[in-house]
N, C-alpha and C positions, 0 to 999 in steps of 0.2 A: 659599829661592826657591820655590814651586811652581808648577804647567807654566802653572798660569790667567796664568802673572806672567811666566815666561818670552813664553812667545805677545804678551801686550798688550809684550812689549819688540822680536818680532818683526815685529808688529803698524808699526813707530816704524819699523823698516829699512825694510820694504815702504813706505810712506808717505815715503819720500825716494827712495826709487827711482821712483815712480808720479809724483811730483811732477815731477821735475828728468834726464827719459827723451826731451825733446823737446832742448832747447840745444846737448848733444853729439851732435845727428844734423842737426840743424836748418841746418845749409851743403845736404848731401845731400837734406832732406827739401824744398830751397824750388825743389832743381832739380827733383827729381820730381815736382813738385806741382806748379810753375810758377808762385814765389807770389812776391808784391814781400813787401819787409818790411812793409808793411799786413800781407795776411796773415797773415802769417808770424807775424803776435803777439795774429793771432784764431787759429789754432790752439794756441800757446801758452798761450792767457789765457783761452780757453774753461773750462777745468779748472777757473782758480779762480777763475772768475766764478759756475762751479755748486757746485762747493762752500760757495765764502763765503753766496751766498743757501742753499742745504740744508738749514746751521746750525739751524736751530725748528725747520722739518716736520720734519728726521729725527733730533735730537731727544725732539719729541713724540710719534714715528714708535718710538723705541727703549723708550720710557719703558710702551707698551704695547704691547707684542714680548716678548719674553724673552730673555735678555740669547743664550742660540745663537742663536736666529730670528735678534732682527735684526746677528749681526755672522755669519752668514751668509747672508743677503740682501746686505750691504756689500761681502765679499768677494768673492762671485760677480757680482755690478757690474764690481766692478775688474776680472777677469779678462777680465771678455766685453770691455769697453772700450777693452783694452790689445788685447786678440786680436782685435777685428773689424778695425780697422782695414792688418790684418796678409797679410789674403785679397787687397785687390789692391791697389793703389797710385790708389787717389779719397780726394782732400780731401776729398768730401763726408765717404767716409766715416768720415778722420779727427777732425774734426770732430765730429761722431756721435761716436766712439769716447770723445773725451775727456769731452762735456758728459756719456755713461754714466757713465765714470772718475768727475768730480766727482761725480755722485750718488751712488753708493757711497761713496765716499773721506767725503764732508759726512756717510753715517751711519754706517761706520765711523771715523770718527772721537769719535763723541758718545758711542760702544757701546761700543769700547778704552775711556773718560777712565771710565764706571760699571762696566766689570768693576774695574780698576784699586778705583778705591771700595771694591766689593762683595764683594775677595778680597784685600784686602793685610794683611800683618798690623797689628797695633793699631797706629797714634805710623805711618806708612811709608808709608799715600797717597802725601803726595807727593812722598815720596823716588822710589816709582817711577814718579808722572806728571810728570818732571822726567826724569826714565830715557827713559820713554820721549820726550819730546821730544828728549831728546840724539841718541838713534839715529834720527832725524827728519836726523841728519847726516850719519850716518854709511854709508844710504842713500842721497841724494848725492853720495857721498862717491867711491862703489863706482861709478853714475851714470856720473860724468865719467868715472870712473875705463875701467872695462867696454866704458861700448856701442860710445868711438869703438875701441874691436881690434872687439867684435865688427860689425860693418857690413859688414868686410874680407868676411861670409861673405851680405850681403845689406842691403840698406834696413828688411825686417821685425825686422831682431833690437832694432829701435827703443822696438817692441811685446812681440816676443817675451820680452824680459829682465823689464818687467816684470806681462806676463801668466803668463809661470811662475813668478816668483815670488809670486805672486796663490793661484795654482793647490795654492804645497809647501804655504803658509798654512792654505786647505782642507782640506788635507789633513792636517797637524799639527790641524785643530783641530773635524774630527768624531773624534778620541782624546781629545778633551777631560769630561767631563764637570762638571756644575754642578750643586750646586746651588742652585733660585730663591728658597728660601725667604725671603734680603736681602731682593727686588722687593717683597713678598708684606703689608710693614709698614702701607703707607698707599694710598690712591689717589693716583694723580699730579695734582698743584694742572694748575687751566686757565691756559691761557698766561697771561692775563689776571694772573692774580695773581702769578707767576714776576717777570712784565715793569714789576709793579709794583713792589717789591720793590733799596727805593734800594742793598742792597749791590752788586745785581748791577748795579747798572748803574755806578760804582762804580767796581767791581772789571771790569767790562769797556772803561774807556776807559782802565784802571792798566794793563789787556792790549794794550790799544787799544795806546795810549804805548810799552809792550813789543814786545810784535808789529812792529808798524808802523815804531818806528826802524828792529831788526833789519832787517828787511825792505827800508827805504829808507834807507839805509846800505849796506843786500846790493847796492845796484840802482845806486846815484850815488854811492861814490865815488870810483869811477873815473875818475867823472866831471864832480868833486868834486876831488880830487889833479889832472885836468889842468889847468882854473880859474888854479890857486894854482902846480905846479910845471913850470916852460916847457922843463926840458929832462931831463923825466920819457921814458920808453921806456913804446911801447904795453905791453911783457911788464910792465913794472912798475907800471901801474896796474891791468889784469887779475890780476895777485896780490896791487896793496894790496883790489880788493874781493873774492876769493878768501878772504884773511885773514881779514875781515871775515867769509865766511858759517862758519869753522875756530871762531874767536873764543864767535860764538855757541853754535856747537854741546857747548864746551869751560863755557861761563859752567851753561847748561845743568844737563850734568852736575855737575858746582861745587855747583849749588844744590840739587840732589835732597842732596845729605853737608850741605849747607848747612844745613837742611831740620831737621833730625836736632839743634843744638846750638843752633840762635835760632830764637824764636815769629816761624809765619811774618806777621803783624803786624808784626812792626819788619821783616822781609824785604822786604813791600812797598812799606810805606809808604817807608823807606831809600833804598830803592833808588828810586820817581819821584822824591824829591827829591834824589837827587845827580845824575839824567838830564836834572835839572833844570840844572843848576848845570853840567853838562858841554854839554849844549845851546848854554848860555849862552857856555859858554868858546871853540866853536865857533863863532858868532858875530863874536865881540872881536877873536881869534886868529885869524890869518889867514897860516901856515907851516908849509909845506908838512907836516913830518916832527909839526907838532904839529897839524894837520890831521889827521893819519892816529892817536896817538897818542890825540888826544880824540877820537875816532869810534869806537876800538877801545875805550877804557876807555867809550864810552855803551853797547855792540855787548854790551857784558860785562854794565854790571850793568842792560841789558837782558831778559835773555838768564837770570840772575842768580833772575828771581824767576819762572821759570811755573811750579814745583812750587808753590811757596807760593799765589800768586793759586787753584788754584786746588781746597787743600786749604783755602780762606775756602771759595773760592766751595763746597764739598760742606758748610761749618757750614751753610747758607746755607736745605740745605730737606731733605727728607725725601728719605729712599732713593728713592722712588717717583719723585722729580720731576726727580732726577740728570741725566739725560739732556738736557730741556728743557732746566736752568739753564746747565749745561756748554755746549749748541747757541747760547744766546743770551750769555751768554758772549760764544765765537771768530765770532758772528757781528761783536759789535762791535769785536774783532782786527780780524779782517779787515777791514770797513769799512778801521776805518784807516790797517791799510794801503795802501789803494786810495788813501784821500783824503793822507792824508803824503806816500806820492809823486807822487799831486799833483800838490801844493801846491809841490812840491822846482820841480817841471816849468816851473810855471807863473811860480813864483821865479824864474827863469833867462828866461824869457821878457818876460816888465817889464820886470824889474830887471836884465840882465844877469849875472847873481852866482846863484848856488844860497845865498849864506850869509845870504837870508833868510826864507829856510824853514826855519832855527835857529833864530831868534828866534822863529821861531809857534811850535815845538814846543816852547823854551822854556818859552815865557808859557804853553800849554796845559798840560805836564807840574806848573811850579809851581800851578796853577788847582785840577786836579786834585787836586795831593794838598791844598791850602786847604782845600776842598768836601767832600774823601773821610776825610779818617787820622781823625772822629769819627764820623763813621758808620759806618763800618768798625768802628770799637773798641764802639760799641754792641751789632752786628751781630753784629764775626764774634768775641769774645772767650768 
């Protein structure tokens, strides 16, 4: 494994720390800034919204800059965005830092994904993309384990840990030399041509259903279990959510090995069909342990296809337009994660139960599979 790929995996690890640095310190930060839960939700989501909205412009920028420059800029922004709030106990500085970090993470994601495609061994790019995604889960686990311990040294460590992680990544990146020749094969496609590609919309929908399922279940499984498991404890409910995210990380890792043996097209079509069936089962069978088992199975299959999805994405355009296409597909995925999370909240408010959300997601997955399988067969084989 070359140093460029090692760097990419470390970048995934860094993502996990950056995205999950607030929740382990949330109570302390709420007291520090004098926040309500609404204010806390703004603090946590500021990075997520910025990251999502940056995907397409970041992809276009990354395709027009060198890989060296785009990654250097993105990590620098993430470092500044995390070190800025550590300067003073100011909510305004914290929000500004989260926004700057989101700009950097949006640019970093598409740039690192392009780096993996350009410099992976032949036949291994989908595998390393899956490994990159699984490293996100490892980084998030470190954030949950390390930050509560570091807070004994001061509230600043919620921001200093991800800031220092970015600085170390910049130092490693400065020692890596790149041959930029692979990026000069053709001029980047205009955005209009990228978003007119049917395969991009289908793969974006598949990724929205997959990533959106993982994030939706990660957010709602504790509440879902509380609805059907009357004698459960708060600890059991929290561990249900943690187990969901762990299965997601392991599923992405397993998907990296699976793509070496099974065609990417078969993985993405098969996983979406299975997700549709599992969501129907979650809607129809409301028994505590069965609900948890089906939810974990859905997260597993939703995570298994990460590398396969982006392997197919990389076949739809030339290397000069990879970052733009990755950004477009990932924008749809982030949009799906937000929308599906909202769907479950609305279902609970209007019907008194979360389970109507599973019916909607089952129908969405079935429709995506029905309309997408032939489009992908024509464009990605």
